[in-house]
N, C-alpha and C positions, 0 to 999 in steps of 0.2 A: 680307977678310971682315969685315964690320962688323955688329954685332948691335944697335946703337942709334945714336942721334944723338950726335954729339960736341958739338953746340952746347948751351950752357946757356941755358935759359929761366927766367924768374922764376917761382917757384911762386905759385899763387893766394893772394891776401891773405886773411886771416881776415875773416869777416863781422863787422862791429862794430855791428850793429843787432839788436834783439830782435824776434822775430816776435810781434806782438800778438794775432793771431787766436786761438791757443789760450787765452790769458789772458782774452780777452773772452768766449769760449765758457764757460769755467769760471765767470766772474762771472755770466753770465746764468743758468746752471743753479742757482747758489746763490741768486740773486734769486728765481727761480721757487719753489725749495724754501721759502725764508722767507715768501714771499707765501702759500703754501698752509698752512704750519704756524702762522703768527702768529694767525689767528682761532681755531684750536683751543686755543691756550694762554691765551686770555683768561678762560675760566671754569675755574678750577682747583679749585673747591670741589665735591667729590663727595658728595652726600647720597643716602641710601636713604629717599625720602619714603614716608609711608604711602599706601596705595591706598584710593580712595573712589569709589563710583559717582557721587557728586555733584560730583566734581572737574571744574570748568569753568574755562577761562582768564578772568582778570579783565580788564576793559577800563577800569580806573581810570587816569585820566591821570597822576596824581602819587601816588607811594607811596614808602615807605621799605622796603627789603628787609633783613630781619634773619634770620640763619641760625645754627643750632647744629649743629656737626658731631658725629660719633660720639664724639670724645674730649672734647666739652664746650666746645670753643673757640667764641667768640662772634664773629660777623661783622656789620658794618654795611655793607651793599652788598657789595663785594668785599674790604673792608679788615678784617683781623683786629684786634680791639680788646679792651682789658681791661674788666672789669665796671665799674670806677670811671669810666673814660672813656666807656663806653657810657651810663651813667646821666646823666653831664654833657651829652653830645651829645643824648640823647633829651629832656632837660629844655629845652635850647635850641630844638630842633625843635618841641616841644610848645607853647612860648610863641609861637614865630613863626607856626606853622600848626596849630592844634589840630584842624582838620578833616581833616588828612592821614591816609591809611590806612597801616597797618603790615602788610606781608606777611611772615608768620612761617613760615620753613622750618626744621623740626627733623627730624633723622634719627630713624629708628625706635628706634635704640639709646640715645637720650638719655633719661634717667629723667624721669618725669612731673613730679617735684618741681622739677627744673631748668627745665622749660618753664613751670611755674606761677610760679616765681620771676621769670623773664624777663617774663612777662605783667604781673606786679605792678610791675616797674620801668617798663614802658612806660606803664601807667596812672598811676603816680606822676608820670611826666613830662608828663602832660596829653594824651596821645594815647589815644583810646578806640575807634577803629575798627581792629580787628585782624582780619586775614584769615589763616586757616590754609591754607597751600599744601599740596595733596596731589597725588598722581600718579593719573591715570586708570588703572583696571585694564586689563591687556592683553586683547585680544579672542580669545585662543586658549584659551578655556575648553572643557572637555570636554562 
């Protein structure tokens, strides 16, 4: 009575290759996630702009974006900048292109005196076209 084979066969050899399909799937999912989230991270400056009935988009071809956030930090474009560096850069821009428009975005929480000081720096730099950026009011009025 025999319950098994008596002959010895070699056991299967371990697989020495890595299955690349799951790795490629994970990589493609991560790529899609980064492609979707990257544009959302470009504008990190959140401002609560004042609302105005006269707020219309500007079609000025060339402008300088200046922003003041609620904590009083100063931004030239998307770059946070110190007041001394801001005055120096505005002076350079004013000498190079005095006709350029400055689009000023200031949060509602920023004191009026700080905005007035910033306008003075811009005018001292030789730029006199200043546009105040406001947000159009929402249409869900009662």
